[in-house]
Biopython code that builds the backbone (N, CA, C, O; Angstrom):
import numpy as np
from Bio.PDB.StructureBuilder import StructureBuilder

atoms = [
    (1, "MET", "N", (-3.197, -2.393, -21.973)),
    (1, "MET", "CA", (-2.077, -2.194, -21.075)),
    (1, "MET", "C", (-2.566, -1.897, -19.662)),
    (1, "MET", "O", (-2.032, -2.443, -18.696)),
    (2, "MET", "N", (-3.583, -1.031, -19.529)),
    (2, "MET", "CA", (-4.095, -0.691, -18.199)),
    (2, "MET", "C", (-4.716, -1.906, -17.536)),
    (2, "MET", "O", (-4.640, -2.049, -16.316)),
    (3, "GLY", "N", (-5.334, -2.790, -18.324)),
    (3, "GLY", "CA", (-5.913, -4.006, -17.764)),
    (3, "GLY", "C", (-4.853, -4.894, -17.129)),
    (3, "GLY", "O", (-5.078, -5.473, -16.066)),
    (4, "GLN", "N", (-3.702, -5.001, -17.776)),
    (4, "GLN", "CA", (-2.612, -5.803, -17.229)),
    (4, "GLN", "C", (-2.079, -5.168, -15.947)),
    (4, "GLN", "O", (-1.774, -5.866, -14.981)),
    (5, "PHE", "N", (-1.972, -3.857, -15.947)),
    (5, "PHE", "CA", (-1.497, -3.151, -14.755)),
    (5, "PHE", "C", (-2.434, -3.402, -13.585)),
    (5, "PHE", "O", (-1.979, -3.655, -12.470)),
    (6, "ARG", "N", (-3.735, -3.334, -13.827)),
    (6, "ARG", "CA", (-4.709, -3.569, -12.767)),
    (6, "ARG", "C", (-4.619, -5.002, -12.244)),
    (6, "ARG", "O", (-4.783, -5.234, -11.046)),
    (7, "LYS", "N", (-4.361, -5.960, -13.130)),
    (7, "LYS", "CA", (-4.214, -7.352, -12.697)),
    (7, "LYS", "C", (-2.987, -7.511, -11.807)),
    (7, "LYS", "O", (-3.038, -8.198, -10.787)),
    (8, "VAL", "N", (-1.882, -6.872, -12.197)),
    (8, "VAL", "CA", (-0.661, -6.940, -11.390)),
    (8, "VAL", "C", (-0.901, -6.284, -10.038)),
    (8, "VAL", "O", (-0.506, -6.831, -9.009)),
    (9, "LEU", "N", (-1.542, -5.121, -10.024)),
    (9, "LEU", "CA", (-1.833, -4.419, -8.784)),
    (9, "LEU", "C", (-2.734, -5.250, -7.882)),
    (9, "LEU", "O", (-2.496, -5.342, -6.678)),
    (10, "ALA", "N", (-3.765, -5.855, -8.460)),
    (10, "ALA", "CA", (-4.671, -6.697, -7.676)),
    (10, "ALA", "C", (-3.930, -7.905, -7.105)),
    (10, "ALA", "O", (-4.162, -8.287, -5.958)),
    (11, "THR", "N", (-3.048, -8.503, -7.890)),
    (11, "THR", "CA", (-2.277, -9.656, -7.421)),
    (11, "THR", "C", (-1.362, -9.261, -6.272)),
    (11, "THR", "O", (-1.239, -9.998, -5.294)),
    (12, "MET", "N", (-0.717, -8.099, -6.382)),
    (12, "MET", "CA", (0.173, -7.639, -5.316)),
    (12, "MET", "C", (-0.617, -7.338, -4.045)),
    (12, "MET", "O", (-0.185, -7.684, -2.945)),
    (13, "ALA", "N", (-1.768, -6.696, -4.197)),
    (13, "ALA", "CA", (-2.590, -6.383, -3.030)),
    (13, "ALA", "C", (-3.075, -7.670, -2.363)),
    (13, "ALA", "O", (-3.111, -7.755, -1.136)),
    (14, "PHE", "N", (-3.447, -8.664, -3.159)),
    (14, "PHE", "CA", (-3.875, -9.947, -2.614)),
    (14, "PHE", "C", (-2.735, -10.620, -1.861)),
    (14, "PHE", "O", (-2.946, -11.181, -0.785)),
    (15, "ALA", "N", (-1.526, -10.568, -2.419)),
    (15, "ALA", "CA", (-0.369, -11.192, -1.767)),
    (15, "ALA", "C", (-0.079, -10.538, -0.425)),
    (15, "ALA", "O", (0.226, -11.228, 0.548)),
    (16, "VAL", "N", (-0.170, -9.228, -0.364)),
    (16, "VAL", "CA", (0.063, -8.516, 0.893)),
    (16, "VAL", "C", (-1.023, -8.871, 1.903)),
    (16, "VAL", "O", (-0.730, -9.123, 3.072)),
    (17, "ALA", "N", (-2.277, -8.890, 1.452)),
    (17, "ALA", "CA", (-3.378, -9.233, 2.350)),
    (17, "ALA", "C", (-3.227, -10.661, 2.868)),
    (17, "ALA", "O", (-3.489, -10.924, 4.042)),
    (18, "ALA", "N", (-2.810, -11.577, 2.009)),
    (18, "ALA", "CA", (-2.619, -12.967, 2.428)),
    (18, "ALA", "C", (-1.494, -13.080, 3.448)),
    (18, "ALA", "O", (-1.584, -13.863, 4.393)),
    (19, "ALA", "N", (-0.444, -12.305, 3.258)),
    (19, "ALA", "CA", (0.689, -12.344, 4.185)),
    (19, "ALA", "C", (0.289, -11.863, 5.574)),
    (19, "ALA", "O", (0.767, -12.403, 6.572)),
    (20, "PHE", "N", (-0.574, -10.865, 5.656)),
    (20, "PHE", "CA", (-0.985, -10.321, 6.947)),
    (20, "PHE", "C", (-2.206, -11.019, 7.517)),
    (20, "PHE", "O", (-2.531, -10.836, 8.690)),
    (21, "GLY", "N", (-2.888, -11.819, 6.703)),
    (21, "GLY", "CA", (-4.128, -12.430, 7.169)),
    (21, "GLY", "C", (-3.972, -13.837, 7.694)),
    (21, "GLY", "O", (-4.970, -14.487, 8.004)),
    (22, "GLY", "N", (-2.754, -14.327, 7.803)),
    (22, "GLY", "CA", (-2.533, -15.699, 8.248)),
    (22, "GLY", "C", (-2.787, -15.881, 9.731)),
    (22, "GLY", "O", (-3.119, -14.931, 10.440)),
    (23, "ASN", "N", (-2.626, -17.116, 10.192)),
    (23, "ASN", "CA", (-2.853, -17.445, 11.600)),
    (23, "ASN", "C", (-1.671, -17.081, 12.479)),
    (23, "ASN", "O", (-1.729, -17.289, 13.691)),
    (24, "GLY", "N", (-0.601, -16.546, 11.908)),
    (24, "GLY", "CA", (0.597, -16.241, 12.681)),
    (24, "GLY", "C", (0.573, -14.873, 13.338)),
    (24, "GLY", "O", (1.631, -14.344, 13.678)),
    (25, "ALA", "N", (-0.589, -14.287, 13.527)),
    (25, "ALA", "CA", (-0.667, -12.954, 14.119)),
    (25, "ALA", "C", (-0.203, -12.989, 15.568)),
    (25, "ALA", "O", (-0.480, -13.933, 16.308)),
    (26, "THR", "N", (0.500, -11.951, 15.946)),
    (26, "THR", "CA", (0.991, -11.829, 17.318)),
    (26, "THR", "C", (0.352, -10.594, 17.948)),
    (26, "THR", "O", (-0.245, -9.780, 17.244)),
    (27, "PRO", "N", (0.472, -10.450, 19.261)),
    (27, "PRO", "CA", (-0.061, -9.233, 19.886)),
    (27, "PRO", "C", (0.524, -7.960, 19.288)),
    (27, "PRO", "O", (-0.174, -6.950, 19.195)),
    (28, "GLN", "N", (1.793, -7.986, 18.879)),
    (28, "GLN", "CA", (2.404, -6.812, 18.254)),
    (28, "GLN", "C", (1.689, -6.481, 16.955)),
    (28, "GLN", "O", (1.438, -5.311, 16.668)),
    (29, "ASP", "N", (1.355, -7.507, 16.156)),
    (29, "ASP", "CA", (0.638, -7.262, 14.912)),
    (29, "ASP", "C", (-0.707, -6.604, 15.190)),
    (29, "ASP", "O", (-1.107, -5.677, 14.486)),
    (30, "ALA", "N", (-1.402, -7.083, 16.213)),
    (30, "ALA", "CA", (-2.711, -6.524, 16.534)),
    (30, "ALA", "C", (-2.581, -5.053, 16.926)),
    (30, "ALA", "O", (-3.402, -4.236, 16.511)),
    (31, "SER", "N", (-1.575, -4.703, 17.711)),
    (31, "SER", "CA", (-1.440, -3.306, 18.122)),
    (31, "SER", "C", (-1.045, -2.431, 16.934)),
    (31, "SER", "O", (-1.425, -1.261, 16.888)),
    (32, "THR", "N", (-0.301, -2.962, 15.984)),
    (32, "THR", "CA", (0.046, -2.195, 14.792)),
    (32, "THR", "C", (-1.209, -1.861, 14.006)),
    (32, "THR", "O", (-1.402, -0.719, 13.590)),
    (33, "TRP", "N", (-2.065, -2.859, 13.802)),
    (33, "TRP", "CA", (-3.308, -2.600, 13.066)),
    (33, "TRP", "C", (-4.226, -1.671, 13.849)),
    (33, "TRP", "O", (-4.914, -0.842, 13.254)),
    (34, "ASP", "N", (-4.248, -1.795, 15.171)),
    (34, "ASP", "CA", (-5.048, -0.877, 15.986)),
    (34, "ASP", "C", (-4.537, 0.561, 15.825)),
    (34, "ASP", "O", (-5.330, 1.497, 15.728)),
    (35, "THR", "N", (-3.236, 0.725, 15.799)),
    (35, "THR", "CA", (-2.644, 2.044, 15.623)),
    (35, "THR", "C", (-3.027, 2.630, 14.266)),
    (35, "THR", "O", (-3.366, 3.810, 14.166)),
    (36, "ILE", "N", (-2.971, 1.806, 13.230)),
    (36, "ILE", "CA", (-3.350, 2.265, 11.889)),
    (36, "ILE", "C", (-4.804, 2.711, 11.884)),
    (36, "ILE", "O", (-5.135, 3.765, 11.341)),
    (37, "ARG", "N", (-5.672, 1.908, 12.489)),
    (37, "ARG", "CA", (-7.096, 2.262, 12.528)),
    (37, "ARG", "C", (-7.323, 3.536, 13.338)),
    (37, "ARG", "O", (-8.082, 4.411, 12.921)),
    (38, "ASP", "N", (-6.670, 3.643, 14.487)),
    (38, "ASP", "CA", (-6.843, 4.828, 15.341)),
    (38, "ASP", "C", (-6.325, 6.100, 14.668)),
    (38, "ASP", "O", (-6.943, 7.161, 14.753)),
    (39, "ARG", "N", (-5.188, 5.971, 14.004)),
    (39, "ARG", "CA", (-4.569, 7.120, 13.349)),
    (39, "ARG", "C", (-5.328, 7.515, 12.088)),
    (39, "ARG", "O", (-5.391, 8.690, 11.723)),
    (40, "GLY", "N", (-5.904, 6.510, 11.429)),
    (40, "GLY", "CA", (-6.653, 6.768, 10.202)),
    (40, "GLY", "C", (-5.782, 6.914, 8.967)),
    (40, "GLY", "O", (-6.247, 7.353, 7.916)),
    (41, "THR", "N", (-4.506, 6.541, 9.103)),
    (41, "THR", "CA", (-3.605, 6.606, 7.959)),
    (41, "THR", "C", (-2.772, 5.336, 7.902)),
    (41, "THR", "O", (-2.512, 4.697, 8.922)),
    (42, "LEU", "N", (-2.360, 4.984, 6.695)),
    (42, "LEU", "CA", (-1.466, 3.856, 6.469)),
    (42, "LEU", "C", (-0.188, 4.422, 5.881)),
    (42, "LEU", "O", (-0.202, 4.999, 4.794)),
    (43, "ARG", "N", (0.900, 4.261, 6.585)),
    (43, "ARG", "CA", (2.182, 4.776, 6.120)),
    (43, "ARG", "C", (2.931, 3.658, 5.428)),
    (43, "ARG", "O", (3.072, 2.564, 5.974)),
    (44, "ILE", "N", (3.413, 3.933, 4.224)),
    (44, "ILE", "CA", (4.182, 2.937, 3.477)),
    (44, "ILE", "C", (5.505, 3.560, 3.051)),
    (44, "ILE", "O", (5.618, 4.780, 2.923)),
    (45, "GLY", "N", (6.480, 2.731, 2.839)),
    (45, "GLY", "CA", (7.771, 3.201, 2.364)),
    (45, "GLY", "C", (8.060, 2.618, 0.993)),
    (45, "GLY", "O", (7.800, 1.441, 0.741)),
    (46, "VAL", "N", (8.596, 3.440, 0.116)),
    (46, "VAL", "CA", (8.943, 2.993, -1.226)),
    (46, "VAL", "C", (10.284, 3.602, -1.619)),
    (46, "VAL", "O", (10.738, 4.578, -1.023)),
    (47, "THR", "N", (10.899, 3.016, -2.618)),
    (47, "THR", "CA", (12.119, 3.579, -3.175)),
    (47, "THR", "C", (11.800, 4.898, -3.847)),
    (47, "THR", "O", (10.803, 5.011, -4.561)),
    (48, "GLN", "N", (12.630, 5.886, -3.626)),
    (48, "GLN", "CA", (12.367, 7.211, -4.179)),
    (48, "GLN", "C", (12.858, 7.316, -5.615)),
    (48, "GLN", "O", (13.748, 8.102, -5.938)),
    (49, "ALA", "N", (12.252, 6.504, -6.457)),
    (49, "ALA", "CA", (12.592, 6.510, -7.876)),
    (49, "ALA", "C", (11.431, 5.900, -8.657)),
    (49, "ALA", "O", (10.711, 5.044, -8.142)),
    (50, "PRO", "N", (11.252, 6.340, -9.896)),
    (50, "PRO", "CA", (10.206, 5.746, -10.718)),
    (50, "PRO", "C", (10.466, 4.256, -10.888)),
    (50, "PRO", "O", (11.631, 3.868, -10.964)),
    (51, "PRO", "N", (9.474, 3.416, -10.952)),
    (51, "PRO", "CA", (8.047, 3.707, -11.031)),
    (51, "PRO", "C", (7.368, 3.739, -9.663)),
    (51, "PRO", "O", (6.151, 3.908, -9.592)),
    (52, "TRP", "N", (8.120, 3.582, -8.583)),
    (52, "TRP", "CA", (7.515, 3.457, -7.257)),
    (52, "TRP", "C", (7.046, 4.789, -6.680)),
    (52, "TRP", "O", (6.047, 4.829, -5.962)),
    (53, "TYR", "N", (7.734, 5.852, -6.976)),
    (53, "TYR", "CA", (7.494, 7.120, -6.293)),
    (53, "TYR", "C", (7.773, 8.260, -7.257)),
    (53, "TYR", "O", (8.890, 8.394, -7.756)),
    (54, "LEU", "N", (6.778, 9.072, -7.519)),
    (54, "LEU", "CA", (6.946, 10.226, -8.390)),
    (54, "LEU", "C", (6.281, 11.428, -7.733)),
    (54, "LEU", "O", (5.157, 11.324, -7.242)),
    (55, "ASN", "N", (6.957, 12.552, -7.719)),
    (55, "ASN", "CA", (6.403, 13.768, -7.142)),
    (55, "ASN", "C", (6.474, 14.873, -8.190)),
    (55, "ASN", "O", (7.517, 15.091, -8.807)),
    (56, "ASN", "N", (5.365, 15.562, -8.383)),
    (56, "ASN", "CA", (5.329, 16.712, -9.273)),
    (56, "ASN", "C", (5.214, 17.958, -8.400)),
    (56, "ASN", "O", (4.105, 18.344, -8.030)),
    (57, "PRO", "N", (6.345, 18.602, -8.060)),
    (57, "PRO", "CA", (6.296, 19.737, -7.151)),
    (57, "PRO", "C", (5.525, 20.931, -7.713)),
    (57, "PRO", "O", (4.975, 21.721, -6.945)),
    (58, "ALA", "N", (5.477, 21.074, -9.024)),
    (58, "ALA", "CA", (4.745, 22.190, -9.622)),
    (58, "ALA", "C", (3.252, 22.085, -9.330)),
    (58, "ALA", "O", (2.578, 23.095, -9.128)),
    (59, "GLU", "N", (2.736, 20.842, -9.311)),
    (59, "GLU", "CA", (1.311, 20.633, -9.054)),
    (59, "GLU", "C", (1.035, 20.163, -7.629)),
    (59, "GLU", "O", (-0.114, 20.153, -7.188)),
    (60, "GLY", "N", (2.096, 19.770, -6.905)),
    (60, "GLY", "CA", (1.915, 19.264, -5.544)),
    (60, "GLY", "C", (1.233, 17.908, -5.506)),
    (60, "GLY", "O", (0.505, 17.597, -4.563)),
    (61, "THR", "N", (1.471, 17.100, -6.535)),
    (61, "THR", "CA", (0.821, 15.789, -6.617)),
    (61, "THR", "C", (1.844, 14.675, -6.496)),
    (61, "THR", "O", (3.023, 14.851, -6.801)),
    (62, "TRP", "N", (1.365, 13.523, -6.043)),
    (62, "TRP", "CA", (2.170, 12.320, -5.914)),
    (62, "TRP", "C", (1.580, 11.257, -6.834)),
    (62, "TRP", "O", (0.373, 11.238, -7.071)),
    (63, "SER", "N", (2.427, 10.375, -7.352)),
    (63, "SER", "CA", (1.955, 9.273, -8.173)),
    (63, "SER", "C", (2.982, 8.152, -8.112)),
    (63, "SER", "O", (4.028, 8.290, -7.478)),
    (64, "GLY", "N", (2.679, 7.051, -8.771)),
    (64, "GLY", "CA", (3.577, 5.913, -8.815)),
    (64, "GLY", "C", (2.949, 4.665, -8.230)),
    (64, "GLY", "O", (1.865, 4.705, -7.648)),
    (65, "LEU", "N", (3.651, 3.556, -8.396)),
    (65, "LEU", "CA", (3.141, 2.269, -7.914)),
    (65, "LEU", "C", (2.976, 2.247, -6.401)),
    (65, "LEU", "O", (2.017, 1.663, -5.896)),
    (66, "GLY", "N", (3.888, 2.868, -5.674)),
    (66, "GLY", "CA", (3.780, 2.893, -4.213)),
    (66, "GLY", "C", (2.477, 3.524, -3.760)),
    (66, "GLY", "O", (1.816, 3.012, -2.856)),
    (67, "LEU", "N", (2.107, 4.629, -4.379)),
    (67, "LEU", "CA", (0.854, 5.296, -4.047)),
    (67, "LEU", "C", (-0.339, 4.424, -4.406)),
    (67, "LEU", "O", (-1.272, 4.299, -3.613)),
    (68, "LEU", "N", (-0.324, 3.825, -5.584)),
    (68, "LEU", "CA", (-1.438, 2.973, -6.009)),
    (68, "LEU", "C", (-1.603, 1.752, -5.105)),
    (68, "LEU", "O", (-2.719, 1.408, -4.716)),
    (69, "ILE", "N", (-0.498, 1.108, -4.776)),
    (69, "ILE", "CA", (-0.560, -0.084, -3.922)),
    (69, "ILE", "C", (-0.996, 0.300, -2.511)),
    (69, "ILE", "O", (-1.836, -0.373, -1.914)),
    (70, "GLY", "N", (-0.426, 1.379, -1.979)),
    (70, "GLY", "CA", (-0.819, 1.836, -0.644)),
    (70, "GLY", "C", (-2.290, 2.203, -0.569)),
    (70, "GLY", "O", (-2.968, 1.886, 0.409)),
    (71, "THR", "N", (-2.783, 2.874, -1.608)),
    (71, "THR", "CA", (-4.204, 3.240, -1.650)),
    (71, "THR", "C", (-5.085, 1.993, -1.690)),
    (71, "THR", "O", (-6.100, 1.918, -0.997)),
    (72, "ALA", "N", (-4.689, 1.015, -2.508)),
    (72, "ALA", "CA", (-5.473, -0.228, -2.590)),
    (72, "ALA", "C", (-5.486, -0.956, -1.246)),
    (72, "ALA", "O", (-6.519, -1.485, -0.836)),
    (73, "MET", "N", (-4.338, -0.984, -0.561)),
    (73, "MET", "CA", (-4.272, -1.638, 0.742)),
    (73, "MET", "C", (-5.119, -0.897, 1.762)),
    (73, "MET", "O", (-5.822, -1.525, 2.553)),
    (74, "ALA", "N", (-5.064, 0.424, 1.756)),
    (74, "ALA", "CA", (-5.830, 1.207, 2.720)),
    (74, "ALA", "C", (-7.334, 1.037, 2.506)),
    (74, "ALA", "O", (-8.094, 0.959, 3.471)),
    (75, "GLU", "N", (-7.761, 0.978, 1.245)),
    (75, "GLU", "CA", (-9.176, 0.788, 0.954)),
    (75, "GLU", "C", (-9.658, -0.582, 1.401)),
    (75, "GLU", "O", (-10.799, -0.737, 1.838)),
    (76, "THR", "N", (-8.784, -1.572, 1.291)),
    (76, "THR", "CA", (-9.142, -2.937, 1.697)),
    (76, "THR", "C", (-9.221, -3.016, 3.196)),
    (76, "THR", "O", (-9.509, -4.080, 3.744)),
]
sb = StructureBuilder()
sb.init_structure("model")
sb.init_model(0)
sb.init_chain("A")
sb.init_seg("    ")
for serial, (resi, resn, name, xyz) in enumerate(atoms, 1):
    if name == "N":
        sb.init_residue(resn, " ", resi, " ")
    sb.init_atom(name, np.array(xyz, "f"), 0.0, 1.0, " ", f" {name:<3s}", serial, name[0])
structure = sb.get_structure()
């Protein structure tokens, strides 16, 4: 099951990278990426419901697909 999840996650990360890596970049796109690099953080938005976003207030931890996908994109 985890292997399938990793394949789906990798496919989604590849699709996002392909969408942003095309020849259609504009000056606005370049400044957005510069801002991300300068700030050192990648902000993503997700629906506030499982499986995209889960918060455990007792432990102060975050989890869900949004976190996993955002982390994979930031590492790339």
